PyMOL Python script that loads the backbone (N, CA, C, O; Angstrom):
from pymol import cmd

cmd.read_pdbstr("""\
ATOM      1  N   MET A   1       0.826  -1.187   0.000  1.00  0.00           N
ATOM      2  CA  MET A   1       0.000   0.000   0.000  1.00  0.00           C
ATOM      3  C   MET A   1       0.875   1.257   0.000  1.00  0.00           C
ATOM      4  O   MET A   1       0.572   2.235  -0.684  1.00  0.00           O
ATOM      5  N   VAL A   2       1.948   1.219   0.764  1.00  0.00           N
ATOM      6  CA  VAL A   2       2.846   2.373   0.836  1.00  0.00           C
ATOM      7  C   VAL A   2       3.490   2.623  -0.523  1.00  0.00           C
ATOM      8  O   VAL A   2       3.649   3.770  -0.941  1.00  0.00           O
ATOM      9  N   ILE A   3       3.859   1.549  -1.206  1.00  0.00           N
ATOM     10  CA  ILE A   3       4.485   1.693  -2.522  1.00  0.00           C
ATOM     11  C   ILE A   3       3.534   2.381  -3.492  1.00  0.00           C
ATOM     12  O   ILE A   3       3.954   3.218  -4.291  1.00  0.00           O
ATOM     13  N   MET A   4       2.249   2.028  -3.421  1.00  0.00           N
ATOM     14  CA  MET A   4       1.269   2.665  -4.305  1.00  0.00           C
ATOM     15  C   MET A   4       1.184   4.163  -4.038  1.00  0.00           C
ATOM     16  O   MET A   4       1.089   4.948  -4.981  1.00  0.00           O
ATOM     17  N   TRP A   5       1.215   4.572  -2.775  1.00  0.00           N
ATOM     18  CA  TRP A   5       1.148   5.991  -2.437  1.00  0.00           C
ATOM     19  C   TRP A   5       2.388   6.728  -2.929  1.00  0.00           C
ATOM     20  O   TRP A   5       2.290   7.852  -3.420  1.00  0.00           O
ATOM     21  N   VAL A   6       3.555   6.097  -2.798  1.00  0.00           N
ATOM     22  CA  VAL A   6       4.791   6.725  -3.269  1.00  0.00           C
ATOM     23  C   VAL A   6       4.741   6.910  -4.785  1.00  0.00           C
ATOM     24  O   VAL A   6       5.060   7.985  -5.294  1.00  0.00           O
ATOM     25  N   LEU A   7       4.340   5.860  -5.503  1.00  0.00           N
ATOM     26  CA  LEU A   7       4.256   5.961  -6.958  1.00  0.00           C
ATOM     27  C   LEU A   7       3.213   6.980  -7.390  1.00  0.00           C
ATOM     28  O   LEU A   7       3.419   7.695  -8.371  1.00  0.00           O
ATOM     29  N   PHE A   8       2.103   7.057  -6.676  1.00  0.00           N
ATOM     30  CA  PHE A   8       1.067   8.040  -6.974  1.00  0.00           C
ATOM     31  C   PHE A   8       1.610   9.451  -6.787  1.00  0.00           C
ATOM     32  O   PHE A   8       1.336  10.332  -7.601  1.00  0.00           O
ATOM     33  N   GLY A   9       2.370   9.672  -5.733  1.00  0.00           N
ATOM     34  CA  GLY A   9       2.957  10.987  -5.478  1.00  0.00           C
ATOM     35  C   GLY A   9       3.965  11.386  -6.534  1.00  0.00           C
ATOM     36  O   GLY A   9       4.007  12.544  -6.950  1.00  0.00           O
ATOM     37  N   ILE A  10       4.785  10.428  -6.977  1.00  0.00           N
ATOM     38  CA  ILE A  10       5.763  10.716  -8.022  1.00  0.00           C
ATOM     39  C   ILE A  10       5.045  11.067  -9.324  1.00  0.00           C
ATOM     40  O   ILE A  10       5.437  11.999 -10.025  1.00  0.00           O
ATOM     41  N   GLY A  11       3.999  10.318  -9.638  1.00  0.00           N
ATOM     42  CA  GLY A  11       3.241  10.596 -10.860  1.00  0.00           C
ATOM     43  C   GLY A  11       2.594  11.965 -10.834  1.00  0.00           C
ATOM     44  O   GLY A  11       2.599  12.671 -11.843  1.00  0.00           O
ATOM     45  N   ASN A  12       2.038  12.349  -9.698  1.00  0.00           N
ATOM     46  CA  ASN A  12       1.391  13.656  -9.602  1.00  0.00           C
ATOM     47  C   ASN A  12       2.393  14.792  -9.645  1.00  0.00           C
ATOM     48  O   ASN A  12       2.092  15.848 -10.202  1.00  0.00           O
ATOM     49  N   SER A  13       3.582  14.608  -9.073  1.00  0.00           N
ATOM     50  CA  SER A  13       4.574  15.676  -9.124  1.00  0.00           C
ATOM     51  C   SER A  13       5.071  15.863 -10.552  1.00  0.00           C
ATOM     52  O   SER A  13       5.418  16.978 -10.941  1.00  0.00           O
ATOM     53  N   GLY A  14       5.110  14.789 -11.341  1.00  0.00           N
ATOM     54  CA  GLY A  14       5.493  14.908 -12.741  1.00  0.00           C
ATOM     55  C   GLY A  14       4.467  15.672 -13.544  1.00  0.00           C
ATOM     56  O   GLY A  14       4.820  16.365 -14.497  1.00  0.00           O
ATOM     57  N   MET A  15       3.200  15.558 -13.176  1.00  0.00           N
ATOM     58  CA  MET A  15       2.145  16.266 -13.889  1.00  0.00           C
ATOM     59  C   MET A  15       2.114  17.745 -13.538  1.00  0.00           C
ATOM     60  O   MET A  15       1.559  18.545 -14.292  1.00  0.00           O
ATOM     61  N   ALA A  16       2.695  18.120 -12.415  1.00  0.00           N
ATOM     62  CA  ALA A  16       2.652  19.504 -11.977  1.00  0.00           C
ATOM     63  C   ALA A  16       3.703  20.360 -12.671  1.00  0.00           C
ATOM     64  O   ALA A  16       3.652  21.585 -12.570  1.00  0.00           O
ATOM     65  N   GLN A  17       4.646  19.751 -13.369  1.00  0.00           N
ATOM     66  CA  GLN A  17       5.711  20.496 -14.015  1.00  0.00           C
ATOM     67  C   GLN A  17       5.212  21.148 -15.299  1.00  0.00           C
ATOM     68  O   GLN A  17       4.194  20.751 -15.864  1.00  0.00           O
ATOM     69  N   GLN A  18       5.948  22.151 -15.739  1.00  0.00           N
ATOM     70  CA  GLN A  18       5.624  22.839 -16.985  1.00  0.00           C
ATOM     71  C   GLN A  18       5.801  21.883 -18.156  1.00  0.00           C
ATOM     72  O   GLN A  18       6.825  21.208 -18.260  1.00  0.00           O
ATOM     73  N   LYS A  19       4.818  21.822 -19.031  1.00  0.00           N
ATOM     74  CA  LYS A  19       4.876  20.917 -20.181  1.00  0.00           C
ATOM     75  C   LYS A  19       5.592  21.595 -21.339  1.00  0.00           C
ATOM     76  O   LYS A  19       5.395  22.780 -21.605  1.00  0.00           O
ATOM     77  N   GLY A  20       6.426  20.821 -22.019  1.00  0.00           N
ATOM     78  CA  GLY A  20       7.108  21.307 -23.204  1.00  0.00           C
ATOM     79  C   GLY A  20       6.323  20.955 -24.453  1.00  0.00           C
ATOM     80  O   GLY A  20       5.158  20.565 -24.378  1.00  0.00           O
ATOM     81  N   GLU A  21       6.971  21.097 -25.607  1.00  0.00           N
ATOM     82  CA  GLU A  21       6.311  20.757 -26.861  1.00  0.00           C
ATOM     83  C   GLU A  21       6.230  19.247 -27.045  1.00  0.00           C
ATOM     84  O   GLU A  21       5.243  18.739 -27.576  1.00  0.00           O
ATOM     85  N   MET A  22       7.273  18.521 -26.606  1.00  0.00           N
ATOM     86  CA  MET A  22       7.286  17.058 -26.679  1.00  0.00           C
ATOM     87  C   MET A  22       7.768  16.497 -25.354  1.00  0.00           C
ATOM     88  O   MET A  22       8.637  17.072 -24.699  1.00  0.00           O
ATOM     89  N   GLU A  23       7.196  15.370 -24.971  1.00  0.00           N
ATOM     90  CA  GLU A  23       7.631  14.662 -23.770  1.00  0.00           C
ATOM     91  C   GLU A  23       7.868  13.203 -24.120  1.00  0.00           C
ATOM     92  O   GLU A  23       7.186  12.637 -24.975  1.00  0.00           O
ATOM     93  N   PHE A  24       8.843  12.602 -23.450  1.00  0.00           N
ATOM     94  CA  PHE A  24       9.160  11.193 -23.625  1.00  0.00           C
ATOM     95  C   PHE A  24       9.142  10.536 -22.259  1.00  0.00           C
ATOM     96  O   PHE A  24       9.390  11.194 -21.248  1.00  0.00           O
ATOM     97  N   GLY A  25       8.849   9.244 -22.220  1.00  0.00           N
ATOM     98  CA  GLY A  25       8.833   8.561 -20.933  1.00  0.00           C
ATOM     99  C   GLY A  25       8.917   7.060 -21.075  1.00  0.00           C
ATOM    100  O   GLY A  25       8.827   6.509 -22.172  1.00  0.00           O
ATOM    101  N   VAL A  26       9.093   6.408 -19.927  1.00  0.00           N
ATOM    102  CA  VAL A  26       9.196   4.956 -19.839  1.00  0.00           C
ATOM    103  C   VAL A  26       8.275   4.496 -18.719  1.00  0.00           C
ATOM    104  O   VAL A  26       8.222   5.121 -17.660  1.00  0.00           O
ATOM    105  N   ASN A  27       7.553   3.410 -18.948  1.00  0.00           N
ATOM    106  CA  ASN A  27       6.732   2.776 -17.924  1.00  0.00           C
ATOM    107  C   ASN A  27       7.267   1.376 -17.669  1.00  0.00           C
ATOM    108  O   ASN A  27       7.577   0.645 -18.609  1.00  0.00           O
ATOM    109  N   LEU A  28       7.375   1.003 -16.407  1.00  0.00           N
ATOM    110  CA  LEU A  28       7.769  -0.345 -16.007  1.00  0.00           C
ATOM    111  C   LEU A  28       6.713  -0.880 -15.062  1.00  0.00           C
ATOM    112  O   LEU A  28       6.180  -0.143 -14.233  1.00  0.00           O
ATOM    113  N   GLY A  29       6.411  -2.166 -15.188  1.00  0.00           N
ATOM    114  CA  GLY A  29       5.409  -2.735 -14.297  1.00  0.00           C
ATOM    115  C   GLY A  29       5.535  -4.232 -14.194  1.00  0.00           C
ATOM    116  O   GLY A  29       6.270  -4.870 -14.948  1.00  0.00           O
ATOM    117  N   GLY A  30       4.810  -4.776 -13.253  1.00  0.00           N
ATOM    118  CA  GLY A  30       4.805  -6.215 -13.053  1.00  0.00           C
ATOM    119  C   GLY A  30       3.395  -6.729 -12.875  1.00  0.00           C
ATOM    120  O   GLY A  30       2.523  -6.022 -12.369  1.00  0.00           O
ATOM    121  N   ASN A  31       3.176  -7.957 -13.291  1.00  0.00           N
ATOM    122  CA  ASN A  31       1.882  -8.615 -13.138  1.00  0.00           C
ATOM    123  C   ASN A  31       2.086  -9.909 -12.374  1.00  0.00           C
ATOM    124  O   ASN A  31       2.970 -10.698 -12.709  1.00  0.00           O
ATOM    125  N   PHE A  32       1.279 -10.132 -11.356  1.00  0.00           N
ATOM    126  CA  PHE A  32       1.337 -11.360 -10.571  1.00  0.00           C
ATOM    127  C   PHE A  32      -0.042 -11.994 -10.603  1.00  0.00           C
ATOM    128  O   PHE A  32      -1.040 -11.334 -10.314  1.00  0.00           O
ATOM    129  N   ALA A  33      -0.100 -13.276 -10.953  1.00  0.00           N
ATOM    130  CA  ALA A  33      -1.387 -13.965 -11.041  1.00  0.00           C
ATOM    131  C   ALA A  33      -1.265 -15.361 -10.458  1.00  0.00           C
ATOM    132  O   ALA A  33      -0.227 -16.010 -10.593  1.00  0.00           O
ATOM    133  N   ALA A  34      -2.329 -15.823  -9.810  1.00  0.00           N
ATOM    134  CA  ALA A  34      -2.434 -17.198  -9.321  1.00  0.00           C
ATOM    135  C   ALA A  34      -3.607 -17.843 -10.046  1.00  0.00           C
ATOM    136  O   ALA A  34      -4.738 -17.364  -9.959  1.00  0.00           O
ATOM    137  N   ILE A  35      -3.337 -18.915 -10.750  1.00  0.00           N
ATOM    138  CA  ILE A  35      -4.350 -19.579 -11.562  1.00  0.00           C
ATOM    139  C   ILE A  35      -4.714 -20.905 -10.914  1.00  0.00           C
ATOM    140  O   ILE A  35      -3.849 -21.761 -10.728  1.00  0.00           O
ATOM    141  N   SER A  36      -5.983 -21.084 -10.567  1.00  0.00           N
ATOM    142  CA  SER A  36      -6.464 -22.329  -9.973  1.00  0.00           C
ATOM    143  C   SER A  36      -6.937 -23.249 -11.085  1.00  0.00           C
ATOM    144  O   SER A  36      -7.730 -22.851 -11.939  1.00  0.00           O
ATOM    145  N   GLN A  37      -6.440 -24.495 -11.070  1.00  0.00           N
ATOM    146  CA  GLN A  37      -6.763 -25.417 -12.155  1.00  0.00           C
ATOM    147  C   GLN A  37      -7.838 -26.428 -11.788  1.00  0.00           C
ATOM    148  O   GLN A  37      -8.471 -26.991 -12.681  1.00  0.00           O
ATOM    149  N   ASN A  38      -8.063 -26.675 -10.508  1.00  0.00           N
ATOM    150  CA  ASN A  38      -9.087 -27.647 -10.126  1.00  0.00           C
ATOM    151  C   ASN A  38      -9.650 -27.289  -8.751  1.00  0.00           C
ATOM    152  O   ASN A  38      -9.263 -26.277  -8.166  1.00  0.00           O
ATOM    153  N   ASN A  39     -10.547 -28.103  -8.241  1.00  0.00           N
ATOM    154  CA  ASN A  39     -11.204 -27.823  -6.963  1.00  0.00           C
ATOM    155  C   ASN A  39     -10.361 -28.213  -5.757  1.00  0.00           C
ATOM    156  O   ASN A  39     -10.775 -27.953  -4.628  1.00  0.00           O
ATOM    157  N   LYS A  40      -9.212 -28.818  -5.945  1.00  0.00           N
ATOM    158  CA  LYS A  40      -8.359 -29.240  -4.837  1.00  0.00           C
ATOM    159  C   LYS A  40      -7.540 -28.092  -4.252  1.00  0.00           C
ATOM    160  O   LYS A  40      -6.846 -28.275  -3.252  1.00  0.00           O
ATOM    161  N   GLY A  41      -7.613 -26.944  -4.848  1.00  0.00           N
ATOM    162  CA  GLY A  41      -6.876 -25.802  -4.334  1.00  0.00           C
ATOM    163  C   GLY A  41      -5.485 -25.660  -4.908  1.00  0.00           C
ATOM    164  O   GLY A  41      -4.751 -24.751  -4.522  1.00  0.00           O
ATOM    165  N   ASN A  42      -5.105 -26.538  -5.823  1.00  0.00           N
ATOM    166  CA  ASN A  42      -3.802 -26.405  -6.460  1.00  0.00           C
ATOM    167  C   ASN A  42      -3.814 -25.184  -7.370  1.00  0.00           C
ATOM    168  O   ASN A  42      -4.766 -24.959  -8.118  1.00  0.00           O
ATOM    169  N   SER A  43      -2.763 -24.416  -7.296  1.00  0.00           N
ATOM    170  CA  SER A  43      -2.689 -23.236  -8.149  1.00  0.00           C
ATOM    171  C   SER A  43      -1.258 -23.031  -8.615  1.00  0.00           C
ATOM    172  O   SER A  43      -0.303 -23.453  -7.962  1.00  0.00           O
ATOM    173  N   ASN A  44      -1.139 -22.389  -9.731  1.00  0.00           N
ATOM    174  CA  ASN A  44       0.158 -22.005 -10.268  1.00  0.00           C
ATOM    175  C   ASN A  44       0.258 -20.493 -10.192  1.00  0.00           C
ATOM    176  O   ASN A  44      -0.684 -19.776 -10.527  1.00  0.00           O
ATOM    177  N   SER A  45       1.400 -20.025  -9.752  1.00  0.00           N
ATOM    178  CA  SER A  45       1.631 -18.587  -9.695  1.00  0.00           C
ATOM    179  C   SER A  45       2.542 -18.190 -10.843  1.00  0.00           C
ATOM    180  O   SER A  45       3.448 -18.929 -11.227  1.00  0.00           O
ATOM    181  N   THR A  46       2.287 -17.023 -11.374  1.00  0.00           N
ATOM    182  CA  THR A  46       3.116 -16.521 -12.462  1.00  0.00           C
ATOM    183  C   THR A  46       3.378 -15.033 -12.247  1.00  0.00           C
ATOM    184  O   THR A  46       2.526 -14.306 -11.737  1.00  0.00           O
ATOM    185  N   PHE A  47       4.550 -14.603 -12.637  1.00  0.00           N
ATOM    186  CA  PHE A  47       4.928 -13.194 -12.548  1.00  0.00           C
ATOM    187  C   PHE A  47       5.492 -12.774 -13.899  1.00  0.00           C
ATOM    188  O   PHE A  47       6.379 -13.440 -14.434  1.00  0.00           O
ATOM    189  N   ASN A  48       4.995 -11.693 -14.445  1.00  0.00           N
ATOM    190  CA  ASN A  48       5.460 -11.176 -15.732  1.00  0.00           C
ATOM    191  C   ASN A  48       5.746  -9.689 -15.609  1.00  0.00           C
ATOM    192  O   ASN A  48       5.114  -8.981 -14.825  1.00  0.00           O
ATOM    193  N   MET A  49       6.693  -9.236 -16.384  1.00  0.00           N
ATOM    194  CA  MET A  49       7.048  -7.816 -16.425  1.00  0.00           C
ATOM    195  C   MET A  49       6.494  -7.204 -17.704  1.00  0.00           C
ATOM    196  O   MET A  49       6.319  -7.891 -18.710  1.00  0.00           O
ATOM    197  N   ASN A  50       6.222  -5.911 -17.652  1.00  0.00           N
ATOM    198  CA  ASN A  50       5.885  -5.186 -18.871  1.00  0.00           C
ATOM    199  C   ASN A  50       6.672  -3.881 -18.905  1.00  0.00           C
ATOM    200  O   ASN A  50       6.971  -3.285 -17.871  1.00  0.00           O
ATOM    201  N   VAL A  51       6.996  -3.461 -20.109  1.00  0.00           N
ATOM    202  CA  VAL A  51       7.793  -2.260 -20.339  1.00  0.00           C
ATOM    203  C   VAL A  51       7.111  -1.470 -21.446  1.00  0.00           C
ATOM    204  O   VAL A  51       6.603  -2.047 -22.408  1.00  0.00           O
ATOM    205  N   ALA A  52       7.102  -0.168 -21.309  1.00  0.00           N
ATOM    206  CA  ALA A  52       6.514   0.681 -22.343  1.00  0.00           C
ATOM    207  C   ALA A  52       7.340   1.952 -22.486  1.00  0.00           C
ATOM    208  O   ALA A  52       7.906   2.448 -21.512  1.00  0.00           O
ATOM    209  N   VAL A  53       7.402   2.463 -23.682  1.00  0.00           N
ATOM    210  CA  VAL A  53       7.986   3.778 -23.952  1.00  0.00           C
ATOM    211  C   VAL A  53       6.907   4.604 -24.645  1.00  0.00           C
ATOM    212  O   VAL A  53       6.103   4.078 -25.414  1.00  0.00           O
ATOM    213  N   PHE A  54       6.903   5.893 -24.362  1.00  0.00           N
ATOM    214  CA  PHE A  54       5.880   6.742 -24.971  1.00  0.00           C
ATOM    215  C   PHE A  54       6.439   8.110 -25.296  1.00  0.00           C
ATOM    216  O   PHE A  54       7.447   8.545 -24.741  1.00  0.00           O
ATOM    217  N   THR A  55       5.763   8.767 -26.200  1.00  0.00           N
ATOM    218  CA  THR A  55       6.044  10.160 -26.516  1.00  0.00           C
ATOM    219  C   THR A  55       4.707  10.894 -26.606  1.00  0.00           C
ATOM    220  O   THR A  55       3.695  10.328 -27.019  1.00  0.00           O
ATOM    221  N   ASP A  56       4.728  12.129 -26.222  1.00  0.00           N
ATOM    222  CA  ASP A  56       3.524  12.957 -26.208  1.00  0.00           C
ATOM    223  C   ASP A  56       3.860  14.277 -26.901  1.00  0.00           C
ATOM    224  O   ASP A  56       4.757  14.992 -26.455  1.00  0.00           O
ATOM    225  N   TYR A  57       3.162  14.607 -27.973  1.00  0.00           N
ATOM    226  CA  TYR A  57       3.374  15.857 -28.698  1.00  0.00           C
ATOM    227  C   TYR A  57       2.201  16.790 -28.409  1.00  0.00           C
ATOM    228  O   TYR A  57       1.043  16.433 -28.628  1.00  0.00           O
ATOM    229  N   TYR A  58       2.512  17.992 -27.914  1.00  0.00           N
ATOM    230  CA  TYR A  58       1.481  18.958 -27.529  1.00  0.00           C
ATOM    231  C   TYR A  58       1.250  19.971 -28.641  1.00  0.00           C
ATOM    232  O   TYR A  58       2.170  20.663 -29.078  1.00  0.00           O
ATOM    233  N   PHE A  59      -0.007  20.043 -29.091  1.00  0.00           N
ATOM    234  CA  PHE A  59      -0.403  21.072 -30.046  1.00  0.00           C
ATOM    235  C   PHE A  59      -0.679  22.388 -29.323  1.00  0.00           C
ATOM    236  O   PHE A  59      -0.402  23.466 -29.849  1.00  0.00           O
ATOM    237  N   SER A  60      -1.226  22.289 -28.111  1.00  0.00           N
ATOM    238  CA  SER A  60      -1.512  23.443 -27.262  1.00  0.00           C
ATOM    239  C   SER A  60      -1.520  22.944 -25.818  1.00  0.00           C
ATOM    240  O   SER A  60      -1.161  21.796 -25.558  1.00  0.00           O
ATOM    241  N   ASN A  61      -1.924  23.793 -24.888  1.00  0.00           N
ATOM    242  CA  ASN A  61      -1.997  23.379 -23.483  1.00  0.00           C
ATOM    243  C   ASN A  61      -3.094  22.350 -23.238  1.00  0.00           C
ATOM    244  O   ASN A  61      -3.057  21.633 -22.238  1.00  0.00           O
ATOM    245  N   GLN A  62      -4.075  22.269 -24.143  1.00  0.00           N
ATOM    246  CA  GLN A  62      -5.212  21.378 -23.942  1.00  0.00           C
ATOM    247  C   GLN A  62      -5.243  20.192 -24.894  1.00  0.00           C
ATOM    248  O   GLN A  62      -5.965  19.230 -24.633  1.00  0.00           O
ATOM    249  N   TRP A  63      -4.480  20.223 -26.000  1.00  0.00           N
ATOM    250  CA  TRP A  63      -4.538  19.162 -27.004  1.00  0.00           C
ATOM    251  C   TRP A  63      -3.161  18.561 -27.234  1.00  0.00           C
ATOM    252  O   TRP A  63      -2.164  19.269 -27.377  1.00  0.00           O
ATOM    253  N   SER A  64      -3.136  17.223 -27.264  1.00  0.00           N
ATOM    254  CA  SER A  64      -1.888  16.522 -27.555  1.00  0.00           C
ATOM    255  C   SER A  64      -2.207  15.187 -28.209  1.00  0.00           C
ATOM    256  O   SER A  64      -3.353  14.739 -28.219  1.00  0.00           O
ATOM    257  N   ILE A  65      -1.178  14.568 -28.748  1.00  0.00           N
ATOM    258  CA  ILE A  65      -1.298  13.223 -29.299  1.00  0.00           C
ATOM    259  C   ILE A  65      -0.193  12.377 -28.665  1.00  0.00           C
ATOM    260  O   ILE A  65       0.952  12.814 -28.551  1.00  0.00           O
ATOM    261  N   LYS A  66      -0.555  11.163 -28.257  1.00  0.00           N
ATOM    262  CA  LYS A  66       0.390  10.296 -27.560  1.00  0.00           C
ATOM    263  C   LYS A  66       0.558   9.002 -28.342  1.00  0.00           C
ATOM    264  O   LYS A  66      -0.414   8.426 -28.830  1.00  0.00           O
ATOM    265  N   ALA A  67       1.806   8.553 -28.455  1.00  0.00           N
ATOM    266  CA  ALA A  67       2.120   7.255 -29.054  1.00  0.00           C
ATOM    267  C   ALA A  67       2.827   6.421 -27.992  1.00  0.00           C
ATOM    268  O   ALA A  67       3.713   6.913 -27.292  1.00  0.00           O
ATOM    269  N   LYS A  68       2.427   5.148 -27.876  1.00  0.00           N
ATOM    270  CA  LYS A  68       2.997   4.289 -26.840  1.00  0.00           C
ATOM    271  C   LYS A  68       3.288   2.918 -27.435  1.00  0.00           C
ATOM    272  O   LYS A  68       2.476   2.364 -28.175  1.00  0.00           O
ATOM    273  N   LEU A  69       4.459   2.376 -27.102  1.00  0.00           N
ATOM    274  CA  LEU A  69       4.865   1.042 -27.518  1.00  0.00           C
ATOM    275  C   LEU A  69       5.011   0.198 -26.259  1.00  0.00           C
ATOM    276  O   LEU A  69       5.806   0.528 -25.380  1.00  0.00           O
ATOM    277  N   ILE A  70       4.238  -0.908 -26.165  1.00  0.00           N
ATOM    278  CA  ILE A  70       4.178  -1.721 -24.948  1.00  0.00           C
ATOM    279  C   ILE A  70       4.643  -3.137 -25.237  1.00  0.00           C
ATOM    280  O   ILE A  70       4.257  -3.738 -26.239  1.00  0.00           O
ATOM    281  N   TYR A  71       5.487  -3.672 -24.337  1.00  0.00           N
ATOM    282  CA  TYR A  71       5.883  -5.077 -24.380  1.00  0.00           C
ATOM    283  C   TYR A  71       5.356  -5.743 -23.113  1.00  0.00           C
ATOM    284  O   TYR A  71       5.741  -5.364 -22.007  1.00  0.00           O
ATOM    285  N   ASP A  72       4.478  -6.730 -23.266  1.00  0.00           N
ATOM    286  CA  ASP A  72       3.934  -7.483 -22.125  1.00  0.00           C
ATOM    287  C   ASP A  72       4.567  -8.837 -22.063  1.00  0.00           C
ATOM    288  O   ASP A  72       4.247  -9.628 -21.175  1.00  0.00           O
TER     289      ASP A  72
END
""", "prot")
cmd.dss("prot")
cmd.show_as("cartoon", "prot")
cmd.util.cbc("prot")
cmd.orient("prot")
């Protein structure tokens, strides 16, 4: 829970900065899943990473176009 609050704070501080004409960024994340296969309670756990890069081009303070490339 604490990690989520820290990441939320970092994200909001990034949004508070002055925007330029173009912005670039990287997203990193992880996925954790437990898959149950039968009624005996047996499950398999899996962890996967995802990575994304993006660019944002601003036409004005209110309009922009974003391109994102994601690897899951």
